[in-house]
All heavy atoms as an XYZ file, in Angstrom:
816
protein
N      -2.275    -11.946      7.154
C      -1.392    -11.646      8.260
C      -1.942    -10.418      8.978
O      -2.081     -9.355      8.412
C       0.034    -11.363      7.712
C       0.949    -10.797      8.732
S       2.449    -10.003      8.079
C       3.464    -11.359      7.662
N      -2.246    -10.589     10.245
C      -2.707     -9.474     11.070
C      -1.480     -8.850     11.750
O      -0.666     -9.571     12.323
C      -3.702     -9.988     12.110
C      -4.399     -8.901     12.886
C      -5.262     -7.981     12.038
O      -5.829     -8.465     11.056
O      -5.321     -6.789     12.363
N      -1.376     -7.543     11.669
C      -0.203     -6.860     12.193
C      -0.451     -6.318     13.578
O      -1.539     -5.809     13.868
C       0.208     -5.727     11.270
C       0.637     -6.127      9.869
C       0.909     -4.882      9.050
C       1.861     -6.993      9.901
N       0.550     -6.391     14.432
C       0.516     -5.817     15.769
C       0.934     -4.355     15.690
O       1.415     -3.881     14.661
C       1.457     -6.570     16.690
C       1.139     -8.032     16.835
C       2.214     -8.712     17.645
C       2.083    -10.207     17.548
N       3.239    -10.909     18.094
N       0.765     -3.651     16.802
C       1.104     -2.228     16.844
C       2.554     -1.943     16.544
O       2.896     -1.013     15.814
N       3.462     -2.761     17.093
C       4.898     -2.553     16.853
C       5.268     -2.808     15.397
O       6.117     -2.134     14.838
C       5.723     -3.469     17.746
C       5.746     -3.057     19.187
C       6.657     -3.933     19.998
C       6.698     -3.451     21.443
N       7.631     -4.227     22.238
N       4.593     -3.766     14.787
C       4.859     -4.063     13.381
C       4.391     -2.905     12.502
O       5.077     -2.514     11.568
C       4.162     -5.359     12.986
C       4.755     -6.583     13.661
C       3.932     -7.811     13.471
O       2.722     -7.783     13.425
N       4.615     -8.953     13.333
N       3.213     -2.355     12.801
C       2.710     -1.205     12.042
C       3.646     -0.004     12.201
O       3.916      0.725     11.263
C       1.315     -0.824     12.506
C       0.255     -1.767     12.038
C      -1.112     -1.305     12.501
N      -2.130     -2.168     11.981
C      -2.711     -2.020     10.798
N      -2.397     -1.002     10.038
N      -3.632     -2.856     10.383
N       4.134      0.186     13.425
C       5.053      1.292     13.679
C       6.339      1.142     12.887
O       6.879      2.124     12.356
C       5.341      1.347     15.177
C       5.868      2.657     15.651
C       5.947      2.741     17.129
N       5.804      1.428     17.748
C       5.526      1.209     19.019
N       5.363      2.208     19.820
N       5.418      0.000     19.502
N       6.850     -0.081     12.767
C       8.057     -0.326     11.967
C       7.798      0.017     10.495
O       8.609      0.671      9.849
C       8.476     -1.790     12.081
C       9.628     -2.213     11.163
C      10.934     -1.585     11.629
C       9.749     -3.714     11.099
N       6.665     -0.408      9.974
C       6.335     -0.113      8.568
C       6.214      1.390      8.343
O       6.673      1.910      7.333
C       5.048     -0.822      8.178
C       5.131     -2.358      8.100
C       3.761     -2.940      7.872
C       6.106     -2.789      7.029
N       5.577      2.075      9.268
C       5.415      3.530      9.141
C       6.780      4.233      9.155
O       7.008      5.167      8.390
C       4.541      4.072     10.257
C       3.088      3.687     10.137
C       2.319      4.171     11.329
C       0.896      3.636     11.342
N       0.169      4.084     12.537
N       7.671      3.763     10.007
C       8.992      4.401     10.077
C       9.802      4.120      8.813
O      10.550      4.985      8.351
C       9.766      3.907     11.307
O      10.141      2.557     11.164
N       9.653      2.940      8.247
C      10.363      2.617      6.984
C       9.846      3.454      5.824
O      10.570      3.777      4.895
C      10.219      1.147      6.651
C      11.048      0.240      7.529
C      11.024     -1.146      6.966
C      12.235     -1.908      7.388
N      13.486     -1.366      6.991
N       8.566      3.812      5.876
C       7.952      4.543      4.768
C       8.010      6.053      4.963
O       7.498      6.804      4.124
C       6.498      4.113      4.622
N       8.621      6.502      6.027
C       8.623      7.924      6.369
C       9.126      8.819      5.221
O       8.546      9.843      4.921
C       9.459      8.150      7.610
C       9.325      9.551      8.159
O       8.401     10.255      7.816
N      10.258      9.928      9.002
N      10.173      8.426      4.581
C      10.762      9.263      3.528
C      10.446      8.757      2.119
O      11.015      9.248      1.138
C      12.264      9.339      3.713
C      12.627      9.930      5.068
C      13.876     10.763      4.983
N      14.276     11.204      6.309
C      13.983     12.412      6.772
N      13.319     13.262      6.049
N      14.370     12.753      7.990
N       9.569      7.776      2.010
C       9.201      7.251      0.688
C       8.347      8.269     -0.069
O       7.591      9.010      0.528
C       8.378      5.979      0.822
C       9.125      4.782      1.281
S       8.011      3.382      1.495
C       8.219      2.614     -0.104
N       8.461      8.236     -1.367
C       7.612      9.055     -2.228
C       6.537      8.147     -2.846
O       6.810      6.969     -3.093
C       8.434      9.700     -3.329
C       9.466     10.664     -2.796
C       9.806     11.702     -3.817
C      10.897     12.622     -3.374
N      10.627     13.402     -2.232
N       5.354      8.668     -3.096
C       4.306      7.856     -3.725
C       4.723      7.373     -5.116
O       5.331      8.093     -5.877
C       3.119      8.809     -3.831
C       3.383      9.856     -2.805
C       4.870      9.990     -2.725
N       4.380      6.126     -5.408
C       4.740      5.522     -6.682
C       3.573      5.582     -7.659
O       3.760      5.824     -8.835
C       5.170      4.053     -6.479
C       6.403      4.016     -5.612
C       5.411      3.352     -7.794
C       6.813      2.635     -5.183
N       2.356      5.380     -7.151
C       1.172      5.406     -7.981
C       0.257      6.549     -7.565
O       0.315      7.008     -6.426
C       0.377      4.090     -7.852
C       0.955      2.968     -8.644
C       1.894      2.114     -8.087
C       0.581      2.758     -9.950
C       2.437      1.079     -8.810
C       1.114      1.728    -10.691
C       2.034      0.882    -10.117
N      -0.588      6.976     -8.503
C      -1.540      8.027     -8.231
C      -2.925      7.597     -8.700
O      -3.055      6.805     -9.623
C      -1.168      9.315     -8.958
O       0.049      9.802     -8.499
N      -3.931      8.147     -8.032
C      -5.321      7.974     -8.476
C      -5.759      9.341     -8.949
O      -5.751     10.299     -8.209
C      -6.222      7.498     -7.305
C      -7.655      7.358     -7.775
C      -5.711      6.195     -6.751
N      -6.162      9.410    -10.225
C      -6.561     10.690    -10.802
C      -8.031     10.719    -11.169
O      -8.855     10.030    -10.572
N      -8.340     11.502    -12.195
C      -9.749     11.676    -12.569
C     -10.357     10.421    -13.181
O     -11.565     10.275    -13.239
C      -9.893     12.845    -13.538
C      -9.203     12.653    -14.856
C      -9.404     13.856    -15.746
C      -8.732     13.629    -17.072
N      -8.999     14.717    -17.985
N      -9.516      9.483    -13.650
C     -10.046      8.219    -14.191
C     -10.532      7.296    -13.086
O     -11.207      6.306    -13.373
C      -8.980      7.519    -15.032
C      -8.641      8.299    -16.277
O      -9.452      9.080    -16.766
N      -7.433      8.134    -16.760
N     -10.153      7.569    -11.862
C     -10.625      6.783    -10.730
C      -9.951      5.428    -10.625
O      -8.831      5.225    -11.053
N     -10.681      4.504    -10.038
C     -10.160      3.164     -9.759
C     -10.633      2.184    -10.815
O     -11.765      2.257    -11.277
C     -10.650      2.700     -8.386
C     -10.297      3.636     -7.236
C     -11.069      3.246     -5.993
C      -8.825      3.633     -6.998
N      -9.766      1.247    -11.172
C     -10.135      0.248    -12.154
C      -9.374     -1.052    -11.830
O      -8.356     -1.011    -11.149
C      -9.788      0.702    -13.574
O      -8.394      0.775    -13.723
N      -9.852     -2.174    -12.345
C      -9.126     -3.425    -12.129
C      -7.717     -3.414    -12.714
O      -6.798     -4.017    -12.154
C     -10.000     -4.475    -12.840
C     -11.360     -3.885    -12.858
C     -11.153     -2.395    -12.974
N      -7.530     -2.703    -13.819
C      -6.197     -2.601    -14.434
C      -5.257     -1.853    -13.498
O      -4.100     -2.261    -13.307
C      -6.284     -1.908    -15.810
C      -4.904     -1.668    -16.381
C      -7.149     -2.707    -16.748
N      -5.724     -0.755    -12.916
C      -4.927      0.016    -11.975
C      -4.532     -0.852    -10.790
O      -3.377     -0.853    -10.358
C      -5.707      1.237    -11.511
C      -4.989      2.076    -10.495
C      -4.050      3.034    -10.733
C      -5.125      1.988     -9.081
N      -3.607      3.563     -9.548
C      -4.252      2.939     -8.523
C      -5.903      1.224     -8.227
C      -4.133      3.141     -7.158
C      -5.787      1.410     -6.853
C      -4.893      2.362     -6.346
N      -5.493     -1.613    -10.252
C      -5.213     -2.461     -9.090
C      -4.221     -3.573     -9.455
O      -3.369     -3.938     -8.634
C      -6.509     -3.056     -8.550
C      -6.380     -3.831     -7.240
C      -5.838     -2.930     -6.138
C      -7.714     -4.405     -6.841
N      -4.295     -4.094    -10.655
C      -3.344     -5.111    -11.106
C      -1.932     -4.538    -11.135
O      -0.958     -5.196    -10.708
C      -3.732     -5.640    -12.492
O      -5.055     -6.156    -12.434
C      -2.777     -6.721    -12.954
N      -1.782     -3.325    -11.631
C      -0.468     -2.665    -11.668
C       0.073     -2.423    -10.254
O       1.262     -2.620     -9.991
C      -0.554     -1.345    -12.440
C      -0.816     -1.522    -13.913
C       0.302     -2.250    -14.624
O       1.487     -2.013    -14.308
O      -0.005     -3.076    -15.496
N      -0.793     -1.982     -9.344
C      -0.388     -1.759     -7.964
C       0.050     -3.076     -7.332
O       1.074     -3.149     -6.665
C      -1.530     -1.104     -7.161
C      -1.220     -1.122     -5.662
C      -1.769      0.308     -7.642
N      -0.711     -4.133     -7.590
C      -0.408     -5.458     -7.051
C       0.947     -5.965     -7.577
O       1.733     -6.534     -6.827
C      -1.516     -6.433     -7.369
C      -1.600     -7.564     -6.370
O      -0.930     -7.547     -5.365
N      -2.413     -8.540     -6.679
N       1.211     -5.749     -8.855
C       2.486     -6.144     -9.453
C       3.656     -5.395     -8.802
O       4.686     -5.987     -8.479
C       2.480     -5.897    -10.955
O       1.380     -6.597    -11.534
C       3.766     -6.343    -11.598
N       3.477     -4.099     -8.585
C       4.544     -3.299     -8.000
C       4.781     -3.671     -6.546
O       5.941     -3.718     -6.097
C       4.206     -1.826     -8.107
N       3.725     -3.947     -5.804
C       3.903     -4.241     -4.378
C       4.494     -5.634     -4.184
O       5.098     -5.908     -3.155
C       2.592     -4.046     -3.608
C       2.901     -3.783     -2.140
C       1.664     -5.223     -3.755
C       1.770     -3.176     -1.363
N       4.342     -6.520     -5.161
C       4.982     -7.834     -5.088
C       6.508     -7.694     -5.091
O       7.209     -8.516     -4.522
C       4.559     -8.714     -6.267
C       3.248     -9.414     -6.064
C       3.274    -10.487     -4.981
O       4.318    -11.164     -4.824
O       2.272    -10.628     -4.283
N       7.032     -6.679     -5.714
C       8.476     -6.449     -5.771
C       8.978     -5.668     -4.562
O      10.096     -5.843     -4.112
C       8.839     -5.671     -7.024
C       8.406     -6.333     -8.304
C       9.504     -7.153     -8.865
C       9.112     -7.625    -10.240
N       9.262     -9.026    -10.404
N       8.137     -4.752     -4.027
C       8.590     -3.834     -2.989
C       8.091     -4.185     -1.586
O       8.715     -3.840     -0.615
C       8.114     -2.423     -3.319
C       8.747     -1.858     -4.526
C       8.184     -0.479     -4.798
N       8.925      0.214     -5.811
C       8.743      0.053     -7.097
N       7.837     -0.776     -7.543
N       9.464      0.730     -7.969
N       6.914     -4.749     -1.475
C       6.209     -5.065     -0.232
C       5.645     -3.864      0.488
O       4.663     -3.965      1.189
C       7.095     -5.848      0.751
C       7.452     -7.222      0.311
C       8.131     -8.010      1.396
O       9.019     -7.468      2.079
O       7.747     -9.173      1.566
N       6.245     -2.703      0.353
C       5.809     -1.505      1.045
C       5.872     -0.338      0.070
O       6.907     -0.110     -0.547
C       6.708     -1.242      2.252
C       6.340     -0.108      3.179
C       5.042     -0.409      3.923
C       7.445      0.141      4.180
N       4.768      0.384     -0.085
C       4.767      1.525     -1.002
C       3.656      2.483     -0.654
O       2.726      2.154      0.077
C       4.662      1.080     -2.452
C       3.362      0.490     -2.841
S       3.419     -0.019     -4.556
C       1.753      0.293     -5.029
N       3.786      3.690     -1.191
C       2.783      4.729     -1.000
C       2.089      5.002     -2.327
O       2.708      4.908     -3.392
C       3.422      6.033     -0.525
C       3.844      6.043      0.910
C       4.357      7.412      1.273
C       4.803      7.462      2.705
N       5.306      8.794      3.065
N       0.798      5.366     -2.231
C       0.074      5.880     -3.392
C      -0.531      7.218     -2.996
O      -0.761      7.505     -1.828
C      -1.010      4.906     -3.883
C      -2.057      4.647     -2.815
C      -0.407      3.617     -4.350
C      -3.261      3.897     -3.319
N      -0.771      8.028     -3.996
C      -1.264      9.380     -3.789
C      -2.597      9.548     -4.526
O      -2.776      9.049     -5.630
C      -0.234     10.371     -4.322
C      -0.555     11.791     -3.935
O      -1.223     12.040     -2.958
N      -0.042     12.716     -4.716
N      -3.513     10.277     -3.918
C      -4.785     10.602     -4.555
C      -4.720     12.055     -4.982
O      -4.548     12.951     -4.144
C      -5.967     10.345     -3.611
C      -5.950      8.883     -3.191
C      -7.271     10.705     -4.282
C      -6.903      8.544     -2.095
N      -4.821     12.298     -6.263
C      -4.718     13.649     -6.803
C      -5.938     14.476     -6.452
O      -7.019     13.929     -6.164
C      -4.530     13.599     -8.309
C      -3.293     12.828     -8.799
C      -3.273     12.792    -10.312
C      -2.028     13.448     -8.249
N      -5.816     15.798     -6.506
C      -6.918     16.677     -6.164
C      -8.082     16.575     -7.131
O      -9.242     16.785     -6.760
C      -6.441     18.131     -6.102
C      -5.549     18.397     -4.917
C      -5.121     19.840     -4.840
O      -5.342     20.621     -5.754
N      -4.501     20.204     -3.739
N      -7.810     16.231     -8.398
C      -8.896     16.150     -9.378
C      -9.570     14.777     -9.401
O     -10.410     14.510    -10.241
C      -8.383     16.494    -10.774
C      -7.352     15.526    -11.278
O      -6.871     14.668    -10.564
N      -7.023     15.648    -12.554
N      -9.234     13.895     -8.459
C      -9.823     12.560     -8.421
C     -11.260     12.627     -7.930
O     -11.626     13.462     -7.098
C      -9.017     11.661     -7.488
N     -12.097     11.741     -8.478
C     -13.493     11.693     -8.101
C     -13.738     10.796     -6.893
O     -14.871     10.630     -6.476
C     -14.332     11.161     -9.278
C     -14.320     12.110    -10.459
O     -14.114     13.331    -10.232
O     -14.526     11.654    -11.595
N     -12.690     10.181     -6.362
C     -12.800      9.268     -5.228
C     -12.110      9.850     -4.005
O     -11.189     10.658     -4.122
C     -12.210      7.884     -5.570
C     -13.037      7.196     -6.609
C     -10.772      7.992     -6.004
N     -12.552      9.424     -2.835
C     -11.933      9.870     -1.588
C     -10.936      8.810     -1.117
O     -10.868      7.708     -1.665
C     -13.001     10.083     -0.520
O     -13.578      8.859     -0.161
N     -10.209      9.148     -0.079
C      -9.251      8.193      0.475
C      -9.961      6.959      1.028
O      -9.456      5.848      0.916
C      -8.397      8.828      1.577
O      -9.256      9.418      2.555
C      -7.453      9.855      1.025
N     -11.145      7.150      1.597
C     -11.900      6.010      2.110
C     -12.337      5.076      0.982
O     -12.318      3.852      1.128
C     -13.136      6.479      2.886
C     -12.769      7.136      4.196
O     -11.712      6.798      4.752
O     -13.563      7.970      4.681
N     -12.739      5.662     -0.165
C     -13.125      4.852     -1.328
C     -11.959      4.017     -1.815
O     -12.115      2.822     -2.122
C     -13.639      5.740     -2.478
C     -14.899      6.485     -2.110
O     -15.643      6.019     -1.215
O     -15.149      7.538     -2.739
N     -10.793      4.621     -1.906
C      -9.593      3.921     -2.384
C      -9.210      2.813     -1.394
O      -8.909      1.697     -1.790
C      -8.414      4.895     -2.594
C      -7.156      4.164     -2.982
C      -8.783      5.927     -3.637
N      -9.272      3.137     -0.117
C      -8.941      2.152      0.910
C      -9.863      0.928      0.828
O      -9.403     -0.211      0.815
C      -9.051      2.789      2.286
C      -8.758      1.848      3.404
C      -9.020      2.511      4.760
N      -8.368      1.702      5.757
C      -7.656      2.182      6.754
N      -7.517      3.465      6.897
N      -7.090      1.388      7.622
N     -11.153      1.165      0.744
C     -12.122      0.071      0.651
C     -11.906     -0.749     -0.618
O     -11.961     -1.975     -0.587
C     -13.548      0.602      0.688
C     -13.967      1.103      2.043
C     -15.357      1.692      2.006
C     -15.689      2.385      3.297
N     -16.959      3.113      3.234
N     -11.674     -0.087     -1.727
C     -11.474     -0.771     -3.003
C     -10.260     -1.689     -2.951
O     -10.302     -2.830     -3.402
C     -11.331      0.257     -4.138
C     -11.197     -0.353     -5.497
C     -12.312     -0.835     -6.167
C      -9.960     -0.456     -6.115
C     -12.204     -1.414     -7.418
C      -9.836     -1.042     -7.367
C     -10.960     -1.501     -8.017
O     -10.840     -2.084     -9.258
N      -9.163     -1.186     -2.409
C      -7.940     -1.977     -2.330
C      -8.120     -3.168     -1.411
O      -7.766     -4.305     -1.738
C      -6.752     -1.108     -1.883
C      -6.387     -0.124     -2.989
C      -5.550     -1.953     -1.516
C      -5.371      0.922     -2.570
N      -8.678     -2.942     -0.226
C      -8.802     -4.021      0.759
C      -9.835     -5.066      0.347
O      -9.669     -6.232      0.674
C      -9.140     -3.430      2.136
C      -7.954     -2.698      2.748
C      -8.257     -2.092      4.101
O      -9.455     -1.898      4.432
O      -7.302     -1.803      4.828
N     -10.883     -4.673     -0.352
C     -11.923     -5.618     -0.737
C     -11.539     -6.446     -1.967
O     -12.005     -7.555     -2.126
C     -13.244     -4.906     -1.000
C     -13.892     -4.365      0.247
C     -15.114     -3.513     -0.034
O     -15.462     -3.332     -1.241
O     -15.714     -3.025      0.929
N     -10.689     -5.892     -2.830
C     -10.384     -6.550     -4.099
C      -8.976     -7.120     -4.189
O      -8.563     -7.568     -5.260
C     -10.608     -5.574     -5.258
C     -12.053     -5.141     -5.340
O     -12.945     -5.982     -5.379
N     -12.298     -3.848     -5.359
N      -8.222     -7.103     -3.087
C      -6.861     -7.650     -3.109
C      -6.463     -8.064     -1.692
O      -7.213     -7.881     -0.745
C      -5.884     -6.621     -3.656
O      -5.754     -5.540     -2.754
N      -5.259     -8.609     -1.590
C      -4.679     -8.996     -0.293
C      -3.818     -7.905      0.307
O      -3.165     -8.118      1.320
C      -3.833    -10.264     -0.469
C      -4.653    -11.451     -0.913
O      -5.864    -11.448     -0.652
O      -4.070    -12.361     -1.511
N      -3.818     -6.757     -0.294
C      -2.996     -5.628      0.157
C      -3.627     -4.996      1.402
O      -4.823     -4.785      1.442
C      -2.845     -4.589     -0.963
C      -2.193     -5.221     -2.198
C      -2.037     -3.398     -0.480
C      -2.220     -4.336     -3.417
N      -2.791     -4.691      2.389
C      -3.253     -4.019      3.604
C      -2.915     -2.531      3.521
O      -1.820     -2.159      3.136
C      -2.571     -4.593      4.837
C      -3.008     -5.977      5.185
S      -2.239     -6.536      6.711
C      -0.675     -7.099      6.072
N      -3.881     -1.704      3.894
C      -3.641     -0.272      4.011
C      -3.201     -0.038      5.439
O      -3.968     -0.224      6.380
C      -4.900      0.546      3.667
C      -4.633      2.024      3.845
C      -5.349      0.253      2.240
N      -1.962      0.345      5.612
C      -1.370      0.508      6.939
C      -1.708      1.881      7.522
O      -2.006      2.026      8.688
C       0.167      0.365      6.881
C       0.549     -1.010      6.337
C       0.810      0.597      8.234
C       0.078     -2.161      7.174
N      -1.671      2.920      6.668
C      -1.842      4.278      7.170
C      -2.423      5.163      6.088
O      -2.112      5.004      4.910
C      -0.483      4.815      7.609
C      -0.500      6.170      8.233
C       0.886      6.607      8.670
O       1.882      6.253      8.036
N       0.966      7.359      9.748
N      -3.263      6.100      6.502
C      -3.787      7.118      5.585
C      -3.455      8.474      6.197
O      -3.845      8.773      7.330
C      -5.322      6.987      5.417
C      -5.860      8.096      4.528
C      -5.692      5.622      4.883
N      -2.695      9.270      5.445
C      -2.376     10.624      5.872
C      -2.711     11.560      4.727
O      -2.094     11.477      3.664
C      -0.898     10.777      6.250
C      -0.553      9.926      7.460
C      -0.574     12.237      6.549
C       0.873     10.023      7.916
N      -3.683     12.407      4.945
C      -4.089     13.344      3.892
C      -4.566     12.606      2.673
O      -5.536     11.843      2.715
N      -3.880     12.793      1.567
C      -4.215     12.140      0.293
C      -3.253     10.995     -0.038
O      -3.198     10.585     -1.193
C      -4.237     13.149     -0.847
C      -5.327     14.166     -0.690
N      -6.650     13.867     -0.932
C      -5.304     15.455     -0.307
C      -7.366     14.948     -0.725
N      -6.576     15.930     -0.327
N      -2.518     10.517      0.943
C      -1.562      9.428      0.713
C      -1.951      8.193      1.520
O      -2.403      8.307      2.651
C      -0.155      9.854      1.109
O       0.291     10.903      0.312
N      -1.748      7.031      0.903
C      -2.009      5.765      1.575
C      -0.732      4.942      1.576
O      -0.016      4.907      0.573
C      -3.090      4.969      0.843
C      -4.545      5.426      1.016
C      -4.870      6.511      0.018
C      -5.469      4.274      0.818
N      -0.474      4.300      2.683
C       0.672      3.404      2.818
C       0.181      1.973      2.716
O      -0.693      1.569      3.467
C       1.379      3.624      4.166
C       2.551      2.715      4.476
C       3.672      2.896      3.442
C       3.072      2.992      5.874
N       0.719      1.213      1.751
C       0.265     -0.137      1.477
C       1.352     -1.154      1.813
O       2.549     -0.891      1.621
C      -0.093     -0.289     -0.008
C      -1.053      0.742     -0.587
C      -1.230      0.492     -2.074
C      -2.375      0.717      0.117
N       0.926     -2.328      2.269
C       1.864     -3.413      2.581
C       1.260     -4.748      2.157
O       0.070     -4.988      2.345
C       2.181     -3.458      4.081
C       2.981     -4.649      4.499
C       4.324     -4.729      4.190
C       2.406     -5.696      5.193
C       5.078     -5.824      4.570
C       3.154     -6.797      5.586
C       4.494     -6.859      5.272
N       2.114     -5.585      1.589
C       1.719     -6.951      1.267
C       2.994     -7.783      1.254
O       3.994     -7.397      0.656
C       1.042     -7.036     -0.101
C       0.650     -8.437     -0.492
C       0.047     -8.474     -1.869
C      -0.218     -9.887     -2.291
N      -0.623     -9.973     -3.681
N       2.937     -8.953      1.886
C       4.099     -9.854      1.886
C       4.283    -10.405      0.476
O       3.341    -10.855     -0.171
C       3.878    -11.003      2.867
C       5.075    -11.895      2.993
C       4.878    -12.976      4.052
O       3.839    -12.965      4.729
O       5.764    -13.826      4.172
N       5.492    -10.375     -0.022
C       5.806    -10.830     -1.371
C       5.666    -12.337     -1.485
O       6.005    -13.064     -0.539
C       7.218    -10.404     -1.777
N       5.197    -12.795     -2.609
C       5.076    -14.225     -2.857
C       6.444    -14.853     -3.102
O       6.695    -15.996     -2.736
N       7.338    -14.115     -3.729
C       8.684    -14.579     -4.025
C       9.599    -14.370     -2.801
O       9.752    -13.234     -2.346
C       9.233    -13.829     -5.224
C      10.590    -14.332     -5.697
O      11.032    -15.372     -5.188
O      11.185    -13.668     -6.562
N      10.187    -15.425     -2.266
C      11.060    -15.260     -1.086
C      12.240    -14.308     -1.316
O      12.762    -13.736     -0.362
C      11.568    -16.670     -0.803
C      10.570    -17.578     -1.442
C      10.028    -16.822     -2.629
N      12.687    -14.131     -2.546
C      13.798    -13.227     -2.830
C      13.422    -11.763     -2.602
O      14.284    -10.918     -2.411
C      14.287    -13.410     -4.270
C      14.903    -14.780     -4.481
O      15.366    -15.379     -3.496
O      14.909    -15.242     -5.654
N      12.137    -11.450     -2.679
C      11.660    -10.060     -2.521
C      11.203     -9.752     -1.097
O      10.695     -8.670     -0.851
C      10.528     -9.777     -3.487
C      10.951     -9.846     -4.921
O      12.118     -9.618     -5.233
N      10.039    -10.156     -5.807
N      11.388    -10.651     -0.178
C      10.889    -10.466      1.198
C      11.940     -9.828      2.071
O      12.532    -10.461      2.929
C      10.483    -11.808      1.783
C       9.261    -12.394      1.158
C       8.844    -13.641      1.871
N       7.744    -14.260      1.144
C       7.409    -15.526      1.275
N       8.059    -16.307      2.097
N       6.407    -15.997      0.564
N      12.150     -8.554      1.912
C      13.061     -7.829      2.780
C      12.318     -7.221      3.952
O      12.718     -7.393      5.111
C      13.780     -6.721      2.012
C      14.660     -7.256      0.892
O      15.200     -8.364      1.073
O      14.805     -6.582     -0.121
N      11.251     -6.527      3.682
C      10.485     -5.840      4.720
C       9.708     -6.849      5.581
O       9.706     -6.715      6.797
C       9.510     -4.827      4.070
C       8.679     -4.136      5.129
C      10.279     -3.798      3.247
N       9.090     -7.818      4.962
C       8.263     -8.746      5.730
C       9.078     -9.618      6.680
O       8.580    -10.054      7.719
C       7.429     -9.627      4.790
O       8.248    -10.405      3.954
N      10.340     -9.865      6.351
C      11.204    -10.613      7.259
C      11.411     -9.828      8.541
O      11.356    -10.379      9.644
C      12.560    -10.952      6.580
C      13.563    -11.474      7.573
C      12.332    -11.932      5.454
N      11.630     -8.537      8.395
C      11.777     -7.675      9.591
C      10.488     -7.610     10.379
O      10.495     -7.621     11.608
C      12.174     -6.248      9.160
C      13.640     -6.047      8.939
C      13.946     -4.598      8.681
O      13.919     -3.835      9.670
O      14.189     -4.255      7.531
N       9.367     -7.514      9.680
C       8.075     -7.395     10.362
C       7.757     -8.646     11.147
O       7.303     -8.573     12.291
C       6.955     -7.102      9.327
C       5.592     -7.232      9.943
C       7.139     -5.701      8.738
N       7.998     -9.806     10.578
C       7.683    -11.049     11.277
C       8.648    -11.339     12.420
O       8.318    -12.108     13.317
C       7.660    -12.246     10.310
O       8.910    -12.318      9.603
C       6.524    -12.142      9.348
N       9.822    -10.709     12.415
C      10.789    -10.951     13.504
C      10.401    -10.214     14.775
O      10.957    -10.491     15.833
C      12.185    -10.541     13.057
O      12.278     -9.145     12.914
N       9.477     -9.293     14.674
C       9.050     -8.509     15.858
C       8.025     -9.332     16.635
O       7.099     -9.856     16.125
C       8.483     -7.142     15.461
C       9.585     -6.292     14.881
C       7.854     -6.452     16.659
C       9.147     -4.942     14.388
């Protein structure tokens, strides 16, 4: 799903007061970490992750890793935080994506 500008703006506004759920630390990125993120985003559709100061990876590295190895879209990068979005496979969990597709 390719997002338009208005759809991205809606997602950013919904995530304005969200706190990061996952962190990337000194252990870096791994398939297990990505599996956990994918499981969590299937329930929420929209979430933030944080890159800790002691991490060996940059925000660009995390962004590329997520986008190349999953269907998750990185909507926004601010400082050490990334905003992620993925439409839920289960129709019962599609709260955010219903709003996004209505625009």
